[in-house]
N, C-alpha and C positions, 0 to 999 in steps of 0.2 A: 662519604657515605652518609653523611645527611640527607644529602640530596635524594638518593635511592630510597632512604627511606621515607623521605615523604612523598615519591612517587610511588612507592609501594601503598603508603597507606591510601593515597587519593583514587589509587586504582579501587582496593578494595572496598573505600566508602562510597564508591561511586554506584550509583542506581544501575548502570549497564552490568554489573560485576555480578548480581542474582541472575540475570538471562542469559550472560556466559557460562555460568558454573551449570545451570540446567542444562543449556545446549551440550556441552561437554559430556554431563553425566547421559544423557540422550544417546548420544554419538555412539560413545563408551558400551552401554546396553546394548546397540545394534551391532556394534563388530562382534559382539561372543554369542547375541542369540539372534541376528538375523543375518542369513547365509547371502554371501558374496553383497554386503551391505555397500562396501567400498569397491568393488570391483568395478572397472573401469572399460571397456569395449572400444574399438575403432573400428566404425561398418561406413564405407563408403567417403571416409575422409571426417566424420562426424563422431563425437565421445559419446557413449550410451553411459546408465546407469544410475544406479537411484540417489546417488547425489547430485548428478546435471538434474534430473528428475525433481527432483528438492526445489532445487533454485528455479528451474524454467517454470515448473507449477505457482511457485511462490511469488512470482514474479506481480502479478495484479494485487497480491495483500503488499507486497513492500511498497509498489507505487502507490497505493491508497495510503498505508501507513506514515510516509513523508508527509501526504498533505497533510492526512489527520493530524499530524504532531503540530505544524505551523498554526492550523486551527485552534487547538488544546493552548498551545503556549501563548498566544496573542488574546484569546478572550476566555480559556478558564474551561471552556464548554466544548461540545464535540459537532460532528457536523454527520446526522443521519443519514444524511440524502444521499450517501457517496453511490450505494448499491441502486438506487433510481437513476444515477446520472449516469451509471454505468447501462443499466439499461434502454434509456433514451440515445446514449452515443451509440451503440448497437444497432438500435433500431433504425437511427438516421442512417448510418452511412449503409445499411443492409439495403435500405430503402432507394440511396442513391447509387450505389453499387448494381445490388442485383446480379444483372447476366443473360445476357440474351444469346442464343445460340444462333450462328450462323456456318456457313457451307462456302467455302473460300476453293476453287478448286480441284472439290471434292472431300476437301478434309474439314471433317467437325473443329470449331473452337467457338468459345464465349469470349464475349466483349462486354466491357463494364456500360452500364446505360451513362453513367456519369464519371468523366476521367477521376480516376483513382486519389492522385494527389487533391483534387480539388475535393471530392469526396470526404477525406479525410480533414482536410481543413476546416470545412463548413461544420463536419461534425464535431470538432475539438471547439471550434466556435461558438456552436450550442453549448455544449458541455459549460465554456466557460461563461455562458451567459447565464446560465443557473446557478453559477458559483458568485456570479455580480449580486443575482437578486438576494440570494443569501446573506451577500454582505452587507447590503441595503439595508434588510430589515433588522439586522445585527448593530450595525453602525449607526444608521440614519433613525431605525425603528424603534430600537434600544431595547429590540426582544431576545429574549433569552434564546442561544443559541438553540440548545437542544429545541425547545419549540419554535423557531425559526425553520428548523431543516428539517422538523417534523412535516411540517407542513407538505414541502416536495417528497419527504419518504412516502408520504402516502399518495399524493396526488402525482410523481411521477409517473409510477408505472402504467397508469389511467393515459397519461400524456403518450408513454411508448407505445401502447398499446391504439392510441388512435394513430402513430404514425404509422404502425404494421397494419392498421385495420384488424384488428384482434386474432391476428394469424403469425404463423410463424415463417419468416422471411428466409427462403435461402441463398446462400451467396454462392453463384457460379465461375465468380470471375478468379483463376488462378492464383495470378499477380498478389493479391488481395490477401491469400492465405500464408505469405511471406513473413505478414507482419507478427504471426503470432506462431507460426510453426515452420520457420524458415530457420537456415542454420547460417551462420559467419565464424570466420575462423576455426570449423570444429565444434562451436557451439551452439545452443539456440540464440535467436537473432532476439528473443524478447529479453535476455539479460541483459545485452547491448544497452536495449531501449532502457530498462532499469538504471544501466550505469549513468548513462546519460542525464536522464533526469536528477539523478544523485547528483552528480556533477554541477548542475544548472542549481541544484538548489543550493549547495553547499557554496557556489561561488556569489548567490544574491543573501547568505546568511553570512558568511565567512568574509568577503572579499570588498562588501558594501556593508553601510549601516544598518541596512534593516532587518538583520540578527539582534542587534543591538536593540532596535527598534522594538522588535517582536516582544523579546524578553521584557524590557520598562514596559510596556503597554498592557502585557500579561500579568507584572507583578503590581505594578499598578497606573491603571488608567487614566486617573485624575492627575496626578502628579506628573506623567509624563504630558498630558495635555500644558500646565504650567510650564512644564519647561520646552514648550515649543513643539512636540511631536506630532503630529497630526495623524492622529489614534485610529482614525474614521479611516483614513486612508491604508493604513497598515491591517486592519480588519478585511478590508476588501481586499486586498493583497492576497492575502490568506486563505480567504473563502475561492476566491478565483483560482489562485494557485490547488487547491484541493479539488476542486472539480475538472483542472486541467489532468491532475493525475489521475481521476476517475475515470475521464474520457480516454485517456493512454488505456487504462488497464480494462477499457469496454472495446476498445481497438482489440487488442490482446486476446480477450475472450471470445469475441464474435470471430475474428480468424480460426481463433484454435477450432470452434464446434462449427465452423463454416456457415451459422446462421445467427438470425437472432429473436430471442425469446423475451416477449417484453414482461412475462410473468415469472421466469427462473434468473433471468441474467443478473448476476451481481446478489443474489437473495441473501441476505444477511452477512454480507461480506464488510458492511459498517462496522458490526461487534468485533470481527478479528483486526480490522484495523488500528479501533481504539486500543484492543488489548496490547496489539503488535506496539503502538507507542508509547502507554504506560508501562511496559513490561520493558521496554528500550530505557527507559529513564525520563520519560517526558512528565512533567506533575500537573494532574489535573486542576489543580489551583492555576496554574499559566505561572509565565514568566521565566520557567525553565525547560530547556528539547534538549534532544540530544537525535540527530538524524540517523549517522550509523547505529546507534541504540535501536532506533526504529527498526531498522531493516534485519540487526541480530533479534528482535521481537519477532518479525515475520518468519523470517527464517525457523528458527523457533515452533514457532505456530504448525508451520508445513511440515517440520521433521516429525514433532509429534504427530500430526493428523498421518502422517505419512507410516508410520511404526505403528500406529494401533490398525490401520490397514493391512500391514503385513503379518499381524497377528489374527487376523479375522475377527476383531472385536465387533460384535454388533452394533448397530447405528447408535442404538439408545444407551448402549455402556459407554461409548467411545466419548460421550458427550460427557459422561461424569468423572472418566478418566482426565478430559482436556480439564475440567475444575479443578482437579486433586493438584494439576500440573500449575497451573495457574497461582493456587494457594500458596504453592509451595515455594514458586517466582517470588511474591509479594512479601511472603516471609522472609527469606534471605534477604528481601531490599527492604527488609523494615529498620529503623533506626536503632533498634535492640540489637539486631545480628550485624547490622554493618561495624558497630562500634565494637562488638566482639571481638569481630574479625581484625580492626583496627588498629585494636591494641595488640593481637597476637603479631599483626605484620609489623606493629611498631617495635617489638619486642623481639621480632626474627632481624628487621634492619638494624637495630642496635648493635 
């Protein structure tokens, strides 16, 4: 019985608990007040419904939240350049793939300017290169993460515009549309991309010593250095992985809209990524992180956005509603509330 008591208190006192409570409250609210919110239909072997849409549309933020989680955990700062990296990745892959109209035996079709796999690899390599740049500024230049990444946040969209010559590039090559708009086993393919990246991140942080190193460096970089941990390499990895996640998110977004808009692709997504990570239990002071919690935070943000749109709330009011929910989550996650619920759960477990 004592073991169950400990488990219950651990869950209640955990930072993820607040996000779960608010997410459940949102789902209950939609169950009663949003028509057909949980309805799932099958068309052409594919699942459709609001819940599927939430997971699908939340895929980019879920990816960004995972990368942001490791950056926050290892540096105690945030990567403000992920939105710009999305724009650069979308611009690069669009420029490489493009699409030319050819006629073979009287049949019109589009061909890729560059083999699609090669174009995706190059675009992701470029994204990770910018992550390396951020990591060098932070790890070796000793620049605060927010300041270092602010440089790329401002310059990145200019780089994307240079790649696209200031134009919106349209992609015509249909196989590329599968990345963000395809289906696999009845579900949107983007969901499986998120699952793959999540498993990859969990393998790195749980099955190797990297997770311990990230927590150690984020908690106390000087002590980690004296303990023999290469804190510079840990920070470099975090920024490179964050840029990789942003690059994958850029591919999904670009594939969905079938074009690259250097001005608007990934705009302000860094704010949702930071918010999702913090809501999910990652400490902004560094050292503590929870990848699963970050995914829950991203789902909470997307569920809230979908709920707001479903009720026709004006855009200027929706930001206020979002802020109020964030305040509620932070309040539930506060030490005072956690301890209060912890005491209650202790009595229940007893």
